[in-house]
NUKOL-841734 format. One record per residue (C-alpha): residue number from 1; residue in one letter; x, z, y. Coordinates in Angstrom, 2 decimals, decimal comma. Layout:
+------+-------+---------+---------+---------+
| senu | fimar |       X |       Z |       Y |
+------+-------+---------+---------+---------+
|  NUM |     A |       X |       Z |       Y |
...
+------+-------+---------+---------+---------+
***
This chain:
+------+-------+---------+---------+---------+
| senu | fimar |       X |       Z |       Y |
+------+-------+---------+---------+---------+
|    1 |     M | -139,83 | -189,62 |   33,70 |
|    2 |     R | -136,34 | -189,75 |   32,23 |
|    3 |     F | -136,91 | -193,39 |   31,25 |
|    4 |     E | -138,00 | -194,23 |   34,81 |
|    5 |     F | -134,82 | -192,66 |   36,20 |
|    6 |     L | -132,66 | -194,74 |   33,87 |
|    7 |     V | -134,45 | -197,98 |   34,77 |
|    8 |     L | -134,06 | -197,27 |   38,50 |
|    9 |     K | -130,42 | -196,38 |   37,98 |
|   10 |     E | -129,62 | -199,64 |   36,20 |
|   11 |     L | -131,62 | -201,77 |   38,64 |
|   12 |     T | -129,96 | -200,16 |   41,66 |
|   13 |     V | -126,52 | -200,90 |   40,20 |
|   14 |     T | -127,56 | -204,52 |   39,63 |
|   15 |     I | -128,70 | -204,76 |   43,25 |
|   16 |     A | -125,36 | -203,33 |   44,38 |
|   17 |     Q | -123,46 | -205,86 |   42,27 |
|   18 |     T | -125,47 | -208,66 |   43,86 |
|   19 |     L | -124,80 | -207,30 |   47,35 |
|   20 |     F | -121,11 | -207,23 |   46,50 |
|   21 |     L | -121,15 | -210,88 |   45,40 |
|   22 |     K | -123,02 | -211,83 |   48,58 |
|   23 |     N | -120,56 | -209,96 |   50,85 |
|   24 |     I | -123,33 | -207,72 |   52,20 |
|   25 |     P | -122,21 | -204,19 |   53,27 |
|   26 |     F | -123,64 | -201,40 |   51,12 |
|   27 |     C | -123,13 | -197,92 |   49,73 |
|   28 |     L | -124,24 | -196,99 |   46,22 |
|   29 |     Y | -124,41 | -193,21 |   45,84 |
|   30 |     R | -125,86 | -190,25 |   43,99 |
|   31 |     F | -126,26 | -186,65 |   45,10 |
|   32 |     P | -125,35 | -183,70 |   42,82 |
|   33 |     A | -127,54 | -183,26 |   39,72 |
|   34 |     E | -129,58 | -186,40 |   40,47 |
|   35 |     N | -130,24 | -188,99 |   37,76 |
|   36 |     A | -130,99 | -191,95 |   40,02 |
|   37 |     F | -128,64 | -193,79 |   42,32 |
|   38 |     R | -129,53 | -194,33 |   45,96 |
|   39 |     M | -128,72 | -197,31 |   48,15 |
|   40 |     A | -127,84 | -197,89 |   51,80 |
|   41 |     I | -127,28 | -201,35 |   53,28 |
|   42 |     E | -126,74 | -203,22 |   56,50 |
|   43 |     E | -129,91 | -202,65 |   58,52 |
|   44 |     S | -130,75 | -206,35 |   58,91 |
|   45 |     F | -131,42 | -206,52 |   55,15 |
|   46 |     L | -133,57 | -203,36 |   55,03 |
|   47 |     P | -137,03 | -204,13 |   53,53 |
|   48 |     H | -138,83 | -201,45 |   55,58 |
|   49 |     Q | -138,53 | -199,44 |   58,80 |
|   50 |     K | -135,38 | -197,35 |   58,97 |
|   51 |     D | -135,97 | -193,65 |   58,21 |
|   52 |     Q | -132,47 | -192,35 |   57,47 |
|   53 |     V | -128,88 | -193,49 |   57,60 |
|   54 |     F | -125,91 | -193,07 |   55,33 |
|   55 |     L | -123,17 | -191,77 |   57,61 |
|   56 |     I | -119,42 | -192,22 |   57,11 |
|   57 |     S | -117,16 | -190,66 |   59,75 |
|   58 |     P | -113,35 | -190,57 |   59,84 |
|   59 |     F | -111,41 | -187,31 |   59,73 |
|   60 |     H | -110,47 | -187,56 |   63,41 |
|   61 |     E | -111,86 | -189,46 |   66,38 |
|   62 |     D | -108,43 | -191,01 |   67,05 |
|   63 |     S | -108,48 | -192,72 |   63,65 |
|   64 |     L | -108,29 | -196,50 |   63,56 |
|   65 |     E | -111,49 | -196,32 |   61,53 |
|   66 |     K | -114,80 | -195,86 |   63,32 |
|   67 |     E | -118,00 | -194,12 |   62,31 |
|   68 |     L | -120,22 | -196,26 |   60,11 |
|   69 |     Q | -123,96 | -196,05 |   59,58 |
|   70 |     L | -125,86 | -197,93 |   56,88 |
|   71 |     A | -129,65 | -197,91 |   56,58 |
|   72 |     V | -131,01 | -195,98 |   53,58 |
|   73 |     V | -133,31 | -197,97 |   51,30 |
|   74 |     N | -136,30 | -195,96 |   50,13 |
|   75 |     N | -136,30 | -195,79 |   46,33 |
|   76 |     D | -139,78 | -197,34 |   46,19 |
|   77 |     F | -138,27 | -200,57 |   47,54 |
|   78 |     L | -135,46 | -200,77 |   44,97 |
|   79 |     T | -137,43 | -203,23 |   42,88 |
|   80 |     N | -136,99 | -206,56 |   41,15 |
|   81 |     D | -138,63 | -208,19 |   44,15 |
|   82 |     F | -135,91 | -206,80 |   46,41 |
|   83 |     L | -133,25 | -207,97 |   43,95 |
|   84 |     Q | -134,72 | -211,48 |   43,94 |
|   85 |     H | -134,76 | -211,45 |   47,74 |
|   86 |     I | -131,06 | -210,53 |   47,85 |
|   87 |     E | -130,22 | -213,19 |   45,26 |
|   88 |     K | -131,59 | -215,84 |   47,63 |
|   89 |     V | -129,41 | -214,72 |   50,55 |
|   90 |     V | -126,61 | -217,10 |   51,44 |
|   91 |     V | -123,16 | -215,70 |   50,64 |
|   92 |     G | -121,58 | -214,26 |   53,76 |
|   93 |     K | -118,01 | -214,50 |   55,00 |
|   94 |     D | -115,32 | -212,93 |   52,85 |
|   95 |     F | -114,43 | -209,42 |   53,97 |
|   96 |     P | -110,96 | -209,14 |   55,50 |
|   97 |     E | -108,20 | -207,66 |   53,37 |
|   98 |     I | -107,59 | -204,04 |   54,36 |
|   99 |     Q | -104,03 | -202,75 |   54,63 |
|  100 |     L | -103,62 | -199,51 |   52,66 |
|  101 |     P | -101,79 | -196,53 |   54,19 |
|  102 |     P |  -98,19 | -195,96 |   53,03 |
|  103 |     E |  -97,58 | -193,98 |   49,85 |
|  104 |     T |  -96,01 | -190,56 |   50,42 |
|  105 |     T |  -92,77 | -189,85 |   48,59 |
|  106 |     K |  -91,84 | -186,38 |   47,37 |
|  107 |     K |  -88,97 | -186,23 |   49,83 |
|  108 |     E |  -91,28 | -187,08 |   52,73 |
|  109 |     Y |  -93,86 | -184,56 |   51,54 |
|  110 |     F |  -91,29 | -181,75 |   51,40 |
|  111 |     Q |  -90,04 | -182,63 |   54,90 |
|  112 |     K |  -93,59 | -182,51 |   56,26 |
|  113 |     L |  -94,31 | -179,23 |   54,51 |
|  114 |     K |  -91,18 | -177,75 |   56,08 |
|  115 |     A |  -92,43 | -178,78 |   59,52 |
|  116 |     Y |  -95,79 | -177,14 |   58,77 |
|  117 |     L |  -94,08 | -173,90 |   57,77 |
|  118 |     Q |  -92,09 | -173,90 |   60,99 |
|  119 |     E |  -95,38 | -174,12 |   62,91 |
|  120 |     I |  -96,77 | -171,25 |   60,83 |
|  121 |     H |  -93,72 | -169,00 |   61,23 |
|  122 |     S |  -93,70 | -169,64 |   64,98 |
|  123 |     G |  -97,21 | -168,17 |   65,14 |
|  124 |     K |  -98,93 | -171,37 |   66,30 |
|  125 |     I | -101,08 | -171,69 |   63,19 |
|  126 |     E | -102,17 | -169,64 |   60,18 |
|  127 |     K | -102,93 | -172,59 |   57,93 |
|  128 |     A | -103,03 | -176,40 |   57,99 |
|  129 |     I | -103,89 | -178,99 |   55,35 |
|  130 |     L | -101,10 | -181,34 |   54,33 |
|  131 |     S | -102,41 | -184,45 |   52,61 |
|  132 |     R | -100,71 | -187,45 |   51,13 |
|  133 |     V | -101,36 | -190,84 |   49,54 |
|  134 |     I | -100,63 | -191,70 |   45,90 |
|  135 |     Y | -100,57 | -195,32 |   44,75 |
|  136 |     E | -101,94 | -196,51 |   41,45 |
|  137 |     D | -101,49 | -200,05 |   40,20 |
|  138 |     K | -104,79 | -201,91 |   40,15 |
|  139 |     P | -105,37 | -203,10 |   36,56 |
|  140 |     K | -105,68 | -206,86 |   36,15 |
|  141 |     D | -109,03 | -206,37 |   34,42 |
|  142 |     F | -110,20 | -203,76 |   36,95 |
|  143 |     N | -113,98 | -203,66 |   37,27 |
|  144 |     L | -115,11 | -201,90 |   40,42 |
|  145 |     F | -118,54 | -200,93 |   39,12 |
|  146 |     D | -117,33 | -199,75 |   35,72 |
|  147 |     C | -114,81 | -197,50 |   37,47 |
|  148 |     F | -117,50 | -196,08 |   39,75 |
|  149 |     L | -119,92 | -195,46 |   36,89 |
|  150 |     R | -117,20 | -193,60 |   34,96 |
|  151 |     L | -116,45 | -191,50 |   38,02 |
|  152 |     S | -120,11 | -190,71 |   38,68 |
|  153 |     A | -120,88 | -189,87 |   35,04 |
|  154 |     S | -117,84 | -187,61 |   34,74 |
|  155 |     Y | -118,71 | -185,48 |   37,78 |
|  156 |     P | -122,49 | -185,03 |   37,96 |
|  157 |     E | -122,21 | -182,04 |   40,32 |
|  158 |     T | -120,66 | -184,09 |   43,11 |
|  159 |     L | -121,70 | -186,64 |   45,70 |
|  160 |     S | -120,40 | -189,80 |   44,05 |
|  161 |     Y | -120,33 | -193,01 |   46,05 |
|  162 |     L | -119,10 | -196,61 |   46,22 |
|  163 |     L | -118,79 | -197,94 |   49,76 |
|  164 |     V | -118,11 | -201,59 |   50,58 |
|  165 |     T | -118,04 | -202,84 |   54,19 |
|  166 |     P | -115,82 | -205,26 |   56,12 |
|  167 |     Q | -114,72 | -202,43 |   58,41 |
|  168 |     S | -113,78 | -199,90 |   55,73 |
|  169 |     G | -112,89 | -202,06 |   52,77 |
|  170 |     I | -113,71 | -200,53 |   49,40 |
|  171 |     W | -113,88 | -196,75 |   49,00 |
|  172 |     M | -115,19 | -194,63 |   46,17 |
|  173 |     G | -115,15 | -190,94 |   45,40 |
|  174 |     A | -116,78 | -187,88 |   43,88 |
|  175 |     T | -116,70 | -185,00 |   46,34 |
|  176 |     P | -117,77 | -181,45 |   45,42 |
|  177 |     E | -117,70 | -180,05 |   48,96 |
|  178 |     L | -120,97 | -179,74 |   50,84 |
|  179 |     L | -120,49 | -179,57 |   54,61 |
|  180 |     L | -124,13 | -178,82 |   55,33 |
|  181 |     E | -127,62 | -179,39 |   54,03 |
|  182 |     K | -130,40 | -179,29 |   56,63 |
|  183 |     R | -134,11 | -178,89 |   55,93 |
|  184 |     Q | -136,05 | -178,46 |   59,17 |
|  185 |     N | -134,54 | -175,33 |   60,79 |
|  186 |     L | -132,61 | -174,10 |   57,72 |
|  187 |     Y | -128,96 | -174,99 |   57,10 |
|  188 |     A | -127,15 | -174,46 |   53,79 |
|  189 |     V | -123,35 | -174,49 |   54,14 |
|  190 |     M | -120,56 | -174,16 |   51,58 |
|  191 |     A | -117,10 | -172,60 |   51,95 |
|  192 |     L | -114,89 | -174,16 |   49,28 |
|  193 |     A | -111,19 | -173,32 |   49,46 |
|  194 |     G | -108,46 | -171,84 |   47,30 |
|  195 |     T | -107,37 | -173,90 |   44,30 |
|  196 |     Q | -105,88 | -173,43 |   40,85 |
|  197 |     P | -105,83 | -175,50 |   37,65 |
|  198 |     R | -109,01 | -175,44 |   35,63 |
|  199 |     N | -108,71 | -173,53 |   32,36 |
|  200 |     E | -110,63 | -173,57 |   29,09 |
|  201 |     S | -111,62 | -169,89 |   29,18 |
|  202 |     G | -113,42 | -170,08 |   32,52 |
|  203 |     K | -111,74 | -166,82 |   33,52 |
|  204 |     Y | -109,66 | -166,88 |   36,68 |
|  205 |     F | -107,29 | -164,57 |   38,51 |
|  206 |     W | -107,13 | -165,38 |   42,21 |
|  207 |     R | -103,98 | -164,51 |   44,13 |
|  208 |     E | -103,98 | -163,26 |   47,70 |
|  209 |     K | -102,89 | -166,72 |   48,96 |
|  210 |     E | -106,02 | -168,45 |   47,63 |
|  211 |     T | -108,31 | -165,60 |   48,69 |
|  212 |     V | -106,95 | -165,62 |   52,24 |
|  213 |     E | -107,36 | -169,43 |   52,42 |
|  214 |     H | -110,96 | -169,09 |   51,37 |
|  215 |     L | -111,73 | -166,30 |   53,83 |
|  216 |     M | -110,38 | -168,45 |   56,67 |
|  217 |     V | -113,01 | -171,08 |   55,92 |
|  218 |     G | -115,80 | -168,52 |   55,74 |
|  219 |     R | -114,67 | -166,95 |   58,99 |
|  220 |     H | -114,81 | -170,32 |   60,73 |
|  221 |     I | -118,27 | -171,18 |   59,38 |
|  222 |     Q | -119,79 | -167,84 |   60,37 |
|  223 |     S | -118,18 | -168,01 |   63,81 |
|  224 |     V | -119,50 | -171,52 |   64,53 |
|  225 |     F | -123,08 | -170,66 |   63,54 |
|  226 |     K | -123,05 | -167,29 |   65,28 |
|  227 |     N | -121,69 | -168,76 |   68,52 |
|  228 |     N | -124,46 | -171,36 |   68,46 |
|  229 |     G | -127,20 | -168,76 |   68,06 |
|  230 |     F | -128,01 | -169,23 |   64,39 |
|  231 |     K | -129,27 | -166,37 |   62,22 |
|  232 |     L | -127,48 | -165,66 |   58,92 |
|  233 |     I | -130,21 | -165,49 |   56,27 |
|  234 |     K | -128,10 | -165,22 |   53,14 |
|  235 |     K | -124,48 | -165,10 |   52,02 |
|  236 |     S | -123,74 | -165,49 |   48,31 |
|  237 |     P | -121,19 | -163,42 |   46,37 |
|  238 |     L | -117,77 | -165,02 |   45,99 |
|  239 |     T | -117,77 | -167,28 |   42,91 |
|  240 |     T | -115,55 | -169,84 |   41,19 |
|  241 |     K | -116,55 | -173,51 |   41,18 |
|  242 |     E | -114,95 | -175,79 |   38,60 |
|  243 |     T | -114,67 | -179,45 |   39,53 |
|  244 |     G | -112,54 | -182,08 |   37,85 |
|  245 |     K | -109,13 | -180,72 |   36,93 |
|  246 |     V | -109,26 | -177,77 |   39,33 |
|  247 |     A | -111,26 | -174,69 |   40,25 |
|  248 |     H | -112,03 | -173,40 |   43,74 |
|  249 |     L | -113,33 | -170,23 |   45,33 |
|  250 |     K | -116,83 | -170,77 |   46,71 |
|  251 |     T | -119,24 | -168,95 |   49,02 |
|  252 |     D | -122,65 | -170,30 |   50,00 |
|  253 |     Y | -124,35 | -169,55 |   53,32 |
|  254 |     L | -127,90 | -170,06 |   54,58 |
|  255 |     F | -128,54 | -170,05 |   58,33 |
|  256 |     E | -131,69 | -170,37 |   60,43 |
|  257 |     D | -131,60 | -172,43 |   63,61 |
|  258 |     I | -133,35 | -170,42 |   66,31 |
|  259 |     H | -132,72 | -172,76 |   69,25 |
|  260 |     K | -133,18 | -176,21 |   67,61 |
|  261 |     M | -129,61 | -177,34 |   68,17 |
|  262 |     K | -128,82 | -181,05 |   67,88 |
|  263 |     L | -127,13 | -181,88 |   64,60 |
|  264 |     E | -124,48 | -184,04 |   66,27 |
|  265 |     L | -123,34 | -181,13 |   68,45 |
|  266 |     L | -123,19 | -178,74 |   65,52 |
|  267 |     L | -121,07 | -181,18 |   63,50 |
|  268 |     K | -118,53 | -181,40 |   66,33 |
|  269 |     D | -118,14 | -177,61 |   66,24 |
|  270 |     L | -118,14 | -177,28 |   62,46 |
|  271 |     H | -115,88 | -180,19 |   61,44 |
|  272 |     P | -113,06 | -180,06 |   60,58 |
|  273 |     T | -113,37 | -176,74 |   58,80 |
|  274 |     P | -110,18 | -174,90 |   57,79 |
|  275 |     A | -110,75 | -176,30 |   54,27 |
|  276 |     I | -109,60 | -179,73 |   55,48 |
|  277 |     G | -108,06 | -178,90 |   58,86 |
|  278 |     G | -106,72 | -175,40 |   59,41 |
|  279 |     L | -106,71 | -172,38 |   61,72 |
|  280 |     P | -106,76 | -172,04 |   64,64 |
|  281 |     V | -108,73 | -175,28 |   64,50 |
|  282 |     N | -107,22 | -177,11 |   67,48 |
|  283 |     N | -103,63 | -176,03 |   66,82 |
|  284 |     A | -103,90 | -176,95 |   63,14 |
|  285 |     L | -105,33 | -180,34 |   64,03 |
|  286 |     A | -102,43 | -180,94 |   66,42 |
|  287 |     C | -100,00 | -180,01 |   63,64 |
|  288 |     I | -101,64 | -182,47 |   61,25 |
|  289 |     L | -101,63 | -185,32 |   63,76 |
|  290 |     E |  -97,98 | -184,70 |   64,62 |
|  291 |     H |  -96,48 | -184,14 |   61,18 |
|  292 |     E |  -98,71 | -185,61 |   58,46 |
|  293 |     G |  -97,49 | -189,09 |   59,32 |
|  294 |     Y | -100,44 | -191,35 |   58,50 |
|  295 |     D | -104,08 | -192,03 |   59,37 |
|  296 |     R | -106,38 | -190,22 |   56,92 |
|  297 |     R | -109,13 | -192,70 |   57,77 |
|  298 |     Y | -112,31 | -191,60 |   55,97 |
|  299 |     Y | -110,53 | -189,08 |   53,74 |
|  300 |     S | -111,78 | -185,56 |   54,64 |
|  301 |     G | -114,27 | -187,05 |   57,08 |
|  302 |     I | -118,04 | -186,63 |   56,89 |
|  303 |     I | -120,12 | -188,60 |   54,40 |
|  304 |     G | -123,79 | -188,38 |   53,48 |
|  305 |     Q | -127,41 | -189,03 |   54,39 |
|  306 |     T | -129,39 | -187,85 |   57,43 |
|  307 |     D | -132,12 | -188,64 |   59,94 |
|  308 |     F | -130,30 | -186,51 |   62,57 |
|  309 |     S | -133,47 | -184,47 |   63,00 |
|  310 |     S | -135,17 | -182,69 |   60,10 |
|  311 |     T | -132,94 | -183,49 |   57,11 |
|  312 |     A | -129,26 | -183,90 |   56,32 |
|  313 |     D | -127,14 | -183,93 |   53,17 |
|  314 |     L | -123,59 | -184,18 |   54,45 |
|  315 |     Y | -120,35 | -183,69 |   52,51 |
|  316 |     I | -116,61 | -183,67 |   53,11 |
|  317 |     N | -115,10 | -186,88 |   51,73 |
|  318 |     L | -112,65 | -185,49 |   49,16 |
|  319 |     R | -111,50 | -186,76 |   45,72 |
|  320 |     C | -111,59 | -190,32 |   46,96 |
|  321 |     M | -109,69 | -193,57 |   46,74 |
|  322 |     Q | -109,44 | -196,86 |   48,60 |
|  323 |     V | -109,19 | -200,07 |   46,59 |
|  324 |     G | -106,74 | -202,69 |   47,82 |
|  325 |     K | -105,76 | -206,12 |   46,53 |
|  326 |     D | -103,08 | -204,97 |   44,09 |
|  327 |     K | -102,94 | -201,20 |   44,61 |
|  328 |     I | -105,35 | -198,30 |   44,82 |
|  329 |     A | -104,63 | -195,53 |   47,34 |
|  330 |     I | -105,66 | -192,04 |   46,26 |
|  331 |     Y | -105,98 | -189,42 |   49,01 |
|  332 |     T | -105,20 | -185,82 |   48,15 |
|  333 |     G | -104,09 | -182,65 |   49,91 |
|  334 |     G | -103,83 | -178,88 |   49,96 |
|  335 |     G | -103,70 | -175,90 |   52,30 |
|  336 |     I | -100,31 | -174,77 |   53,58 |
|  337 |     T |  -99,88 | -171,11 |   54,54 |
|  338 |     A |  -96,92 | -168,77 |   54,94 |
|  339 |     A |  -97,12 | -168,09 |   51,19 |
|  340 |     S |  -96,86 | -171,77 |   50,18 |
|  341 |     D |  -94,25 | -172,98 |   47,70 |
|  342 |     A |  -93,31 | -176,66 |   48,14 |
|  343 |     E |  -93,19 | -177,59 |   44,45 |
|  344 |     E |  -96,41 | -175,73 |   43,71 |
|  345 |     E |  -98,22 | -177,51 |   46,56 |
|  346 |     W |  -96,91 | -180,89 |   45,36 |
|  347 |     Q |  -98,20 | -180,22 |   41,86 |
|  348 |     E | -101,61 | -179,20 |   43,24 |
|  349 |     T | -101,97 | -182,58 |   44,97 |
|  350 |     I | -101,14 | -184,32 |   41,68 |
|  351 |     L | -103,74 | -182,27 |   39,83 |
|  352 |     K | -106,42 | -183,03 |   42,41 |
|  353 |     S | -105,62 | -186,74 |   42,35 |
|  354 |     K | -106,28 | -186,93 |   38,60 |
|  355 |     T | -109,99 | -186,41 |   39,26 |
|  356 |     V | -110,24 | -190,03 |   40,39 |
|  357 |     A | -107,00 | -191,53 |   39,07 |
|  358 |     E | -107,96 | -191,08 |   35,43 |
|  359 |     K | -111,10 | -193,16 |   35,98 |
|  360 |     I | -109,20 | -196,24 |   37,18 |
|  361 |     N | -107,90 | -197,18 |   33,75 |
|  362 |     P | -108,94 | -194,60 |   31,14 |
|  363 |     S | -107,04 | -196,38 |   28,36 |
|  364 |     K | -103,70 | -195,62 |   29,97 |
|  365 |     T | -101,98 | -192,47 |   31,13 |
|  366 |     M | -101,84 | -192,07 |   34,88 |
|  367 |     K |  -98,55 | -193,04 |   36,46 |
|  368 |     L |  -97,09 | -190,09 |   38,32 |
|  369 |     N |  -93,90 | -190,71 |   40,21 |
|  370 |     E |  -92,48 | -187,25 |   40,83 |
|  371 |     T |  -88,93 | -188,28 |   41,67 |
|  372 |     I |  -87,48 | -188,00 |   45,17 |
|  373 |     R |  -87,11 | -191,52 |   46,54 |
+------+-------+---------+---------+---------+
***
């Protein structure tokens, strides 16, 4: 069985490489703890009837980016015959070059954080996420698939993905944060918030700031499901989840859908959670849109696989990067509360960015520009 997984894994990567050369939109991805990669492509190339889609939604509906849906290829069809079929396809038009968002300087970040704190002290919000963009130089010998395979192998407990479409450009990431998993009328949901550097001992002391941040997320999740008539089946004890260079507080929930609510409506209520938006939800979102200063695009949006009916495996798109012509934009952020310290928050974004940055060119030390420009 292990051998079969490895063969499928290698063949699926080869198919993805061929799709890339043919300018055919695709997403190569793997769910946590899986050994085999999955594939989603433009529906016109799907070798069977569409059962599920791979969904990619932007953080906010006002984003310049729009929701994307690719058709999921059943693993049974990821064969040499399918590869040979793709190899015969005529090369499509080159994808347009995508303009990356501006890099955030330390001075700009501190100014934005100050504006957030003013909103907090005025009583408008309790918490809001402040994110930023870090640029890395794209190595001359950069290999997209080698970088993705390093990222995926390094973080097996994440949803790792490589997305290539003319609308989005090239994105890849390894996100640890489950938004929801649906199996018939049961929904598994994760609250993941509160961050500190990962340590060798595995023992952590969590300050009030991180604990309060985490409880805000849990409060939001329970409120959304309760208000929509769901039954809470199980709530796990508070635990620590290590991922990449950081550790987070985590609580898992299991809910039962009594009234057969449509998934699309639930997602509108649930996303953005305070883990990537803030509280109160609408006020925090307004703060982000006014002060953050750039379009997050697909960063902190929804990403994953679903049939919109009986199954869904949907995540929050964190620990991700967008590959440009000469630069790579890394998206990273953290929760701002009344207890936030500007330098500490800045350092947290650097630490989180290393999860993906160190996979771009592992032979070199990551460039970190921490000076005020």
